[in-house]
Backbone bond lengths (Angstrom), bond angles and torsions (degrees), N, CA, C in turn:
res aa  C-N    CA-C-N  psi(-1)  N-CA   C-N-CA  omega(-1)  CA-C   N-CA-C  phi
1 M - - - 1.503 - - 1.586 104.45 -
2 F 1.331 112.82 139.98 1.294 125.40 173.76 1.603 121.00 -70.81
3 K 1.228 124.89 117.99 1.293 124.42 -179.23 1.524 115.73 -108.19
4 P 1.323 123.71 114.04 1.380 126.37 176.75 1.572 115.59 -51.05
5 Q 1.265 117.01 137.42 1.515 118.36 176.81 1.520 112.22 -117.88
6 H 1.230 120.68 145.03 1.427 125.96 177.36 1.625 100.83 -96.85
7 L 1.362 112.07 122.28 1.538 123.45 172.40 1.385 111.90 -111.89
8 T 1.419 119.23 146.12 1.334 123.41 166.67 1.526 102.65 -84.34
9 F 1.454 113.92 164.65 1.489 118.45 -176.27 1.581 104.06 -62.51
10 E 1.312 115.29 -39.62 1.517 114.58 178.77 1.455 114.24 -62.06
11 E 1.238 120.44 -36.74 1.476 126.20 -174.98 1.602 104.05 -66.72
12 L 1.415 113.53 -46.02 1.468 118.89 176.13 1.377 112.28 -51.06
13 S 1.344 114.68 -61.06 1.426 124.57 175.11 1.572 120.26 -40.36
14 E 1.458 109.45 -48.37 1.461 121.01 172.97 1.447 109.58 -60.04
15 Q 1.379 120.78 -46.79 1.474 117.58 179.85 1.538 115.36 -61.25
16 L 1.396 114.33 -34.00 1.521 113.56 178.58 1.535 109.29 -72.65
17 R 1.326 122.75 -26.85 1.407 127.43 -179.66 1.568 102.20 -67.64
18 E 1.287 116.22 -47.29 1.541 121.31 179.20 1.459 110.35 -52.64
19 Y 1.318 117.58 -49.42 1.487 119.23 176.21 1.527 116.03 -61.28
20 E 1.317 115.36 -39.74 1.296 118.27 176.55 1.588 117.61 -66.84
21 N 1.266 114.96 -33.52 1.438 124.16 168.74 1.473 112.68 -63.76
22 K 1.367 120.14 -45.83 1.492 128.86 -178.64 1.504 107.58 -62.21
23 Y 1.248 123.46 -50.83 1.429 131.43 -167.74 1.439 114.41 -95.28
24 G 1.507 120.86 -19.34 1.378 121.92 175.84 1.491 119.16 79.77
25 Y 1.315 117.14 17.61 1.524 119.05 164.88 1.529 110.94 -147.19
26 S 1.200 115.57 168.47 1.455 126.21 -176.92 1.511 110.74 -63.48
27 T 1.273 119.66 156.52 1.335 124.85 169.56 1.351 119.33 -59.35
28 I 1.310 116.54 -39.92 1.503 127.58 173.92 1.434 109.17 -56.92
29 E 1.393 116.78 -59.12 1.460 120.10 177.83 1.506 109.34 -57.41
30 F 1.321 123.34 -43.60 1.442 124.23 -178.61 1.484 105.75 -53.61
31 Y 1.350 118.78 -57.84 1.380 125.38 -173.31 1.554 113.73 -58.51
32 R 1.251 119.11 -41.01 1.530 122.93 172.86 1.463 106.60 -54.03
33 R 1.358 123.38 -55.04 1.487 133.86 -171.40 1.634 102.40 -67.34
34 F 1.243 119.97 -45.03 1.457 120.51 -179.33 1.563 107.06 -57.04
35 Q 1.391 113.80 -60.94 1.463 119.61 -176.60 1.587 115.15 -52.37
36 N 1.423 115.03 -29.22 1.404 118.12 178.49 1.449 109.72 -83.67
37 G 1.318 121.09 0.13 1.566 122.75 -176.50 1.463 116.83 73.32
38 E 1.425 116.42 23.85 1.370 116.60 -178.74 1.602 115.73 -85.91
39 L 1.337 113.68 -11.83 1.453 118.29 -170.00 1.483 115.40 -116.77
40 G 1.303 121.70 2.91 1.448 125.30 173.31 1.595 104.15 80.34
41 D 1.367 117.74 -170.21 1.383 119.62 -171.55 1.543 110.23 -134.48
42 D 1.237 122.45 36.61 1.407 121.60 -175.17 1.548 110.43 -71.53
43 D 1.282 119.55 162.96 1.461 124.99 -166.49 1.628 111.29 -56.40
44 D 1.288 115.24 -40.50 1.417 120.29 -179.52 1.542 112.67 -65.96
45 L 1.190 118.03 -33.86 1.530 122.66 -177.39 1.557 103.82 -81.03
46 M 1.263 117.69 -40.24 1.399 121.38 178.82 1.610 112.61 -62.46
47 M 1.422 115.28 -32.74 1.420 118.79 178.13 1.564 106.76 -74.53
48 W 1.365 120.68 -40.28 1.444 123.46 -177.74 1.529 109.42 -67.01
49 A 1.285 119.91 -35.98 1.460 125.61 175.35 1.641 109.34 -62.44
50 G 1.378 110.57 -46.21 1.428 115.84 -179.27 1.611 111.22 -62.69
51 L 1.324 110.07 -47.84 1.558 111.03 179.53 1.425 112.87 -62.23
52 Y 1.331 122.27 -33.57 1.404 124.96 178.14 1.630 110.04 -68.91
53 H 1.231 115.08 -37.19 1.375 121.11 -178.91 1.579 105.86 -68.35
54 L 1.252 120.20 -46.02 1.459 129.47 166.89 1.520 109.24 -41.45
55 Y 1.254 109.59 -57.11 1.569 120.11 -174.24 1.486 108.23 -59.55
56 L 1.263 117.29 -50.03 1.459 119.55 -179.54 1.507 111.82 -60.19
57 T 1.254 120.38 -47.30 1.393 120.61 179.60 1.534 119.24 -71.34
58 S 1.401 115.58 -31.07 1.333 112.15 169.09 1.570 126.08 -84.37
59 L 1.243 116.32 -14.59 1.417 125.22 174.28 1.590 114.10 -51.78
60 P 1.327 115.44 -52.54 1.450 117.50 -178.25 1.603 109.53 -60.44
61 I 1.343 118.43 -37.01 1.339 124.51 -179.04 1.598 109.87 -64.30
62 R 1.313 107.64 -53.35 1.630 116.45 176.72 1.549 105.01 -53.09
63 Q 1.268 123.54 -51.63 1.592 122.83 -179.84 1.397 111.16 -61.96
64 F 1.358 124.96 -35.95 1.500 122.97 179.95 1.587 107.02 -70.99
65 M 1.294 118.67 -43.01 1.519 124.01 -177.41 1.424 103.16 -57.45
66 K 1.359 121.07 -48.28 1.516 127.18 -169.90 1.543 109.08 -65.47
67 S 1.346 115.48 -39.87 1.481 121.85 174.45 1.540 110.78 -68.08
68 E 1.130 118.25 -40.22 1.510 116.04 -179.14 1.561 110.74 -74.96
69 T 1.311 124.44 -25.63 1.323 126.13 165.99 1.496 120.89 -67.68
70 L 1.377 109.46 -35.06 1.430 115.47 177.96 1.519 111.18 -78.23
71 A 1.285 117.95 -23.69 1.525 123.55 -175.32 1.612 107.31 -83.35
72 A 1.365 114.45 -21.03 1.464 116.86 -176.74 1.534 110.21 -80.42
């Protein structure tokens, strides 16, 4: 059964780097190829894509929070 994890932004970034090292290309290149259907859909690649999606959606929130902290 799947158990959700709570990750810090740094932990999320580290997991993306681990996939990059494992497969030998950047997350951006991976995601482009994944979206084009060039890589298949095994569990490992689906997890990488999911982590990258989480990264993309959480980055603007992180940047906003940082700017609010600096403005205070």
